[in-house]
C-alpha positions, 0 to 999 in steps of 0.5 A: 758719192764714192762707189764701193770697191769692185772685186775682180778675181782672176780665178777662185779666191784661195785666200781668206777674203774679208768683207769689203767695206768702204775705204774708211772702214774695214772688217777689222776696224768697224768703229773707224777708229784708226785704219792702217795706212801702208807705205807707198806702193813700191815693193822694192822700197819696203822696210821692216821694223825691229823689236816692238814697232814694225817688222817684216814677216819674212826671213831675211835669208830668204829675202837675200837668196836669189830665186831660181830663174826657172821659178821666176819665169813660171811666176811671171807667166802666171802673173801675165795669165792673170792680167787679162782680168786686170782693171786699169782703175785705181785699186788693190791687188793681192799676190797668192802663194801655192797654199792660199796664203797672201804673199803681198798686198799692193795698191796702184793708181793704175792696177794693170800698169802696176802688175805689168811691172812684175812681168819683166824676167830681170831687173828685180831685187832679190825680194821681188824676184822671190815674191814673183817666184812664189806667186800662184794666183792674183786677186784685184779690187777696184776703187774710186780713187788712189786714196781709197786704194791706200786705205783699203790696202791698209785694211787688207794688210792689217787682216791678212798680214802678208809675208812680203808686206811691212807689218805693224806689230806694235799694237800699243796705244798712247795714253791720254788724259780723260776729263769725263762727262758722264757723271755729275762730278767729272773724273780726271784719269789716265786713259788707254784704248778706244775712246768710247767714254763720253768726255774730253780726251787730251793727248797723246802723251809719248809715254806713261811717265809723261802722263802720270807726271802731268796728271799728278800735277793736275790733281794738285792744281785743280783738285779733281777726283780720280776715283771710280764711280763705284768708289765715289758712290759708296763714300761716307767720309772724305778719302785720303786724296782729300786729306793730302789736298789732291781732291776737292771731296765732291763725294761727300759734298765737301765742295758745292757742285757748282764750285766743283764745276768751276774747277772742271771748267778751269782744268778743261781750259788749261788743257785746251791751251788757255793756261795763261788765262787760268793762271791769271785768274788764280793769281787774281783770286789769290791777291783778293784772298790775301787782301781780305786776310783769307791766308789759308785760301791764298795759300791753297791758291798759291799751291795750285799756281805752283802745280801749274808752273810745274807742269809747264816747266817739266814739258821741256821746250814749249813752242810759242807759235806751234799749237799742235804738231807731231815732229818726226826726225830720222837719224842713221848710224852704221846702217841702223836707224832711229826715228824720234817722235815728239808730240806738241799739243796746246803749245806744250811738249807732251813727250817724245819716244824713239823708235828703231826700225829694222830696215834694209841697208839699201834703203835711204833714210827718207824711204825708211821714214816714208814706210814708218809714217804709214805704219805709225798712223795706222791706229793713232790720230794725227796732229793737224801739222806733221813736221818731218826732217826728210821729204818723203815720196808719198807726202801728198797722198799720205796727207790726203789719206789722213785728212780723209780719216781725220775729217779735217785738213792734215798738213805734212811739211819739211820746215827749213827755217824758223821755230818749226825747224828748231823743233825738228833739229831738237828731235834730231839731236834726241834721235842721235843720242837715243841711237848712240845709247841703243848701239852701246847697249846692243854691243854690251848685250853681244859681249855678255852673250859671247861671255856666256857662250865661252863660260858654258863651252859653246862654240857657236854664237848665241842669238836666242836664249830661252829661260824656263821657270815654274810657279805654283802653290802646292800644285795649284794654279800651276804655270810655266813661264818662258822668257827670251833674250838675244842681242837686243836684250829681253825680247818680251814679244816672244815671252810665253806662258803655259797653264799646266793642263796635264792631269797625270802630274802629281800636284807640286811635281816640278819635274813633270811640269817642266817636262810638259812645258818643254814638250808643248813648246817644242812640239809647236815649234816643230809643227810651225817649222814643218808648216813653213817648210811645206809652203816654201818653194822646193827649188830653194835650198834648206840653207836659204831658209835658215833664219840663223844665217842672217844676223838681223833676223831673230830666230825662232829656235833657241841656241840655248835653253837655261832651266831655273832648277837643279839636277832634277829639272835639268834631267827632266828637260834633257829627257824631253829633248832626247824624246823629241829628237832635239839635238841642236839646242844647248841645254843648261840649268842654274841652281842656287846651291845648298847655301842658296846664296846669290853668286854661288850658284851651281851650273849643270851641263850635259857631260860635265859635273856641276860647277860654279862661275867666278864671283866676278864673272860678267857671265855670272851676273848675266845669267842671274839676270836671266834667271831673275827675269824668268822667275819674275815672269812666272810668278807674276803670271801665277799670281794673275791666274790665282787672283782671277780664280779668287775673284770668280763668281760661282754664278759665272759657271751656270750656263743661261744666267746672265748679268741681270739675273746674277744681279737680281740673285745677289740683291735678294741673297747677298752672296753666292754662298747664300744662293748655293744654300737657298731652297728651290722655292726661295729662288723662284721668288726672286724677281726675274728668276722663272721656274726653269731658271730656278731649277737650273741654279738649284741643280748646279749647287745641288747635283744630287738633289 
């Protein structure tokens, strides 16, 4: 049995230290769903991910700036001082900064030897030198094996998000197909998230389109229901899905339970890879039906066979000898990387997805792939076979860690010939095409940003544009929306919503709403920047911490604010910026004009009269896209908030009335309005409602009684 990790703090732990759990389970992952798996313990070789995949939480300008020699020497002395408490066993170490933040989490087979490598005063990369210069203390945790250290390191990285580690920012899960097993009439649906529901899960699928297309064909082939259990229980006649031959109609007994179970078994067999056997059975039944002159039944079977053929035909290349595999291929062009991922399950191609990691140009493709793989499988179940286009340094260790987590053997191979090599080459070709499209789109976006800067008379490069819009109905459910655009297009991870909270604003006052949104946005930004500056080593010049100095780092401060509105909104925004002392951000607003025709918008900028752009100016189309995206985002947020309030039950506001009592009240009175009109005596008669609860409910609806 593996012994639990042993913590060896070299001094008081000034960082947040999570509860230590076995290496396969962390405090942030109590269900052992899929712990993070970090890259190899090589700080010099770390890479970071762009957009929504992997991102290094550190300004590249800081990263490239050389740390001051005196600060590095001080950090080395601090590390040497802590080495006296450093164990020689496998484990994890944490480097702590002056304010108690965790700078870096690493693992090692021998912690003492690994930490000793930081005590050199030269020979470090700029990134590692800066990390050493900021280190004020260290904490060590011993483990039984290096694999346990790898898993524990992953848990710490996920919980603490150290600034010098590679961080996985993409928390999106891949979709699955679920064939439920918790109902007499099993359901066939798309599923995301934790797999807590009883049933069979098939996947992952690379994207929503792939799973929706497959699910649509499966419903035509096997006629399994997709409705919710509540909808199923309340049907009195077949629904539209049955009419268009997408469901067998088990809700109203249009099909006997044993026949429906046969359809379920056939669907399960097909998804488990027994597609040929299922098709042969259907073909045999179709022939028998035709021989017995049951032409309608034969036609239905024919349509089901055609639906199965469409599934297999739409999967692209399907391997003949590879039942289950994840294929990774990395390509590089002009210092940019693309990692193409293909999923193969039950001898079928279940889709592919391209990732574009942001990595240091000094890293090789193999090093980037190594870091990416560890992050990718942080919350995703691996296939039994993983095929790579490049060999990676931690291949064996990663295979061991994935094997421990999955509970069965995981192989990681770099095929050189045969069908498996063909799969990798196919992924490489798709990766090259995806990277070419990405670079082309990025170049187009940069040209549009330059055109907009020229149209507005801005003499600096635009890297971050924030567009603001408000949405409400007569002042109710008022929200403000902020969308962000940059060289990479719309940066949806940076979108923000603002629920209008001020009670001083007159309902429907768009100007007041805009002032509140901008005040909250820039007060928070100023506070964040102040906190970051306070935690920065004072020997570093301010120019070194300016994230605008590096083109690969997306800045937190906008270069241009674009307001969706006319002169009034523009003046409201300008007054707030002046009040807060924000003078380094350009401001503009766009109004539809008196005729409200697209293409004839009026623009407002400081010190200039209102003007229009040429009808065919690319900058005009670009700013219209920005305005429309902000409008879409604000309206969508407003509708979601309004819908939530519409469906809110007044009983939810009563403290102490839980789901059981709410259900009892609704069963007794039917609606919340009837409950609000009930007398105290009637409330006390409801089963499960005692005198105290009845008084609580009655007083809530009758505060003056």
